[in-house]
N, C-alpha and C positions, 0 to 999 in steps of 0.2 A: 247354272254352273258358274262358279267363281273363277275367273280366268287368270287374275294376277293378284299380287299383294302390294299394298302401299309401301311396304318396306323391302321392295325387291332388290335394291342396291345392297342393303344390309345382308340379305340372304346370299347374294353373290359373293360378298366379302367373306362370309362364313364358309361358303363352298370352296373357295380357293385359298383359305387361310392355311399356312404351313402346319398348323395344329392338326388339320385333317378331320374336321367335324363330320360325323355321319348325319344322314337325314333325320334320324331319330333324335340325335343330340341337338340338331338345329331346331327341330319342333319343340323340344322341351325348353330350349333357351328362349325362343320367341314367346312361349306361353309365360315363362317366368317374368319376362320384361313387359308383358301386356301388349305384345305386337301380334301381327296377323299372319297365321300359317294356313293357307288355303287347303293344301293337300300334298301328299307325298308325290303324286304324279306331277304336280306343278314344279316342285323343287327338283324332281328328277329331270324334267325337261330343261330347266335352267342349267343344271349341271352338265347336260349333254351339249348345250350350246357354248359352254365355257371350255376353252382349251388353253390353259396356261402353259408357259414354256416348260420343257422337261426339267430344266434347272431354274426354279422360280425363287428369286431372292427379292421380295417386294420392298424390303427396307434398304436395299443397296441402291442408291441413286445412280451408281455408275454402271449397273447391269442393264444394258439397253433393252434387251428382250423383255425383261420383267417390267421395266418402266413403260414400254410401249403397250404392253398388255393392260397395265393399270390405267393408263390414259384412255385407252380404247373403251374400257368398261366403266370409266368414271369412278374409280376406287381410290384415288389419291387421298381423298379426305379421311379414309380409314387408316391407310398405311403411313401417310405422312401428313397428319392433320395440321392445318393452320389454326389460328385463334378461333375463328368462327366455327370451324368443324369441331374443335375441342369443346366449345361451349355447347354445341348441339349434342355431342355424346354425353355430356353431363345432364342436359335437360331431359333426355329420354330416361334417365335413371331416377328422375325426380317425379314421383307420382302426381303431385299437385300441379306442377308446371306442365307435365305431359297432358293431363286432363284439360287444363285451360287452353293449351295450344291446339289440341285436337278439336275442342268444341268451337273455338273462335274461327279456326280455319274452315270448319264445315259451314259456317255462316258467312264466309268470305270477308271477314273483317280485315282492314289494312294491317300489314305486318308491323307498322310503326305503333299502332294501338295495342296490338298483342304484346309487342316487346315491352311497352310501358306497363301493362297490367301484370306481366310476369315479373318485372322488376319490383312492382309494388308488393308482390308475394315474398320478396327477399331473395330471388334467384338472379344470377347474372344472365343477361340476355341482350342481344342486339338484333337488328334487322337482318344482318348478314348471317347470324347464327340461325335465325328462323328459316332463312332461305335454304341453309344446309339441312336443317331438320326436316323440312317439307320435301326435300329431295331424297334423303337417306332413309327416313323412317315413316313418313306420312305423305306420300305422293298421291294425292287424290285424283290426279289426271290418269292414273292407271286403272281406276275402277269407276263404275257408275254408282248412282245412289242406292240401287237395290243391293249391289254387291257390298257397298259400305255397311248397310244395315245388317246384312248377313254376317259379315266378318266381325262386327261388334257383338253380335249374338253368340258367335262361335267362341269368343273370348271367355264366355261363361260356360257354355255347354261342353267344352272339351274336358271339364272335370269329371263328368260321368260317362263320357263317350270314349272309352279307352280301347285301344287295339293291341295292348301288350299281353292279353290273355289273363291278366289278373282281375280279381273281382273288385268291384267298387266298394270301398270301405264306408261304414256308416257315417263317419265324420265328413267324408267327401260328399256324400249325398246331402248332409245337412248344410255344408258350405255352398253347394250348388243351389239348393233351395233358397238360402238366404241371399245369395248374389242375384238370383233370378228375380226375387222380390225387389231388391235394391235397384236393379237396372231400370225399373219403370220411372225412377226419378233421376237417372243418369242424364246430365245435360246433353251428352252426345246422342243418346237415343231420342231425346225430345226434339232436338233441332233437325235430326234426319227425318222426323215425321212431319215437319212443317213444309208445306209445298212452296211457300214464298220465302226466299232467303232473307230479304231485308226485315220481314216481320219476325223471322226466327232469330235474327241477330238482336233485334230490339227486345224481344222477350227474354233472350238469354242474358243480356246485359242487366235487365231488371231483376232477374233471379240472383245476379251477383251483387246487387245493391246499387247499381248505377242507374238512377232515375233519369229518364229523358227530360230535357228542358226545351227542346225545339221540335215538338211533335204537333202537327196541325190536326187537332182532335176533330174538327168539323169535317175535314176532307176524309179522315179515317171513318167517321160515322157514315158519310155519304157512300164510301166504298162498301162498308158492311151492309148498308141497306140494299145496295144493288145486288150484292152476292146473295143475300138472304131471299130477295125477291125472285131472283133467277132460280135459286135452289127450290123455293116453294113451288114455282111453276113446273120444274123438272119432276119433283116428287108427285105433284098432282097428275102429271101425264104418265108416270111410270106404271101405275096400276099394281104396285107391289103390295104385299099384305099389310104393311104398316105405313104405306105412303101417305095416307090421309093425316095420320098423326104427325109425321115428319113435316108435311106441307104446312100444317097448322103451326107447328113450332117455329118454322122459318118465317111464316107470316107474322107471328107475334114479335119476333126479334126485329123484323123489318119495321113494324109499327112503332116499337120502342125506339128504334134508331131515328124514325121520323120525328117523334116527340123530342128526342134529345137534340136533333138538329134545330128544331124550332126554338128550343130554349137557349141554345148556344148562339144561334144566328148564323146565317149563311155568310161565308167570306166575301161573296160578290156583293151582297147587300151592304156589309160593313165597309167595303172598299168604296162603294158608291156614296155612302154617307160621308166618308172622309174627304172624298173629292168635292162633294157639295160644299163642305165647310171652307174649301180653298177657292171656291169660285169667286170671280170678281163681280162686285155689285155695280151696275150702271145706272145713270140717270138720264131722263129725257131732256132736261133743261140744257139750253145752249151754253157753251163754255164762256166764262167772262172774258172781256177784251182787256187790253193793257191799261186803258183809262180807268176801268173799274178796279183793277188790281192795285194800281199805283196812286190812284186819286189825283192824277195829273202830274205827279212828280216823276217825270221820266224824260229822257232825251231822245230825239229822233236821229241823232248823229250815230250812225252805225260803223263809221270808219275807225280804224285803229288809231289810238292817240300816240303821238310821237313826242319825245322829250328831247329838246335841243341841247346838245352838250355844250357846256360853258368852256370857253377857251381862255387861257391865261394871256394877258397882254405882254408885249415885249417890255 
């Protein structure tokens, strides 16, 4: 069961909007914007918990009851947006920026990096605007990873799963089939399938053309060898129909990683070699004395020399 939506605040805004959107209208609006609509029951429960004043004037800053309600439910960014909120409302309408933001936040990239990459696409963006965006439209703290994958899948499946009694048209079936095939390469789907967030972020940046420059390949190969060895052991112990083939495949990858590590060299060995090059060389011979060093041209007087100041006569 999908309990909540990442755009819960936006749904609340639509529910209390003076325009009076129905649940069906809200669902259609979210689908058009590529946002997440879990179910009618979820929106209905939100509506039941919202109780705006009988005289609701959200844009009137002098109406205390309305302003208290807006502050309580964190809706000021919709009714009275500052610059950061206005940028966030623009970003959600930009499909390319929206895809980039959702993908990079799934891999927990820093907001400063996301803001920079969005600006490189030609869209106005700031860190504050991303904070608003991830609060209003993409609050991942409200859902777990399974719910996130399910909601992303529902963005496509809603085309053929209609509840208005009308028959699904042929072009809608064609659109659903095409989108279904395309989602296999959607970066958002790909990163949600990755169990390790840093690796998902690294692969995602590489897909976008940002090649890593500070990746320790040797340590990565070591980690891959450990994982494949453990997986080979697990498959060998499982007794499943194809466990022997899987164990063999993992063992082959582990051996390939071992060969790769041997070719690249262990980081510990390389560090030891570098430290050896810095080691001091010592000799067993006795150090020379002062007579040998100066050839006898030295003084034994170690007292500081003083210079008498000359005085002028009368």
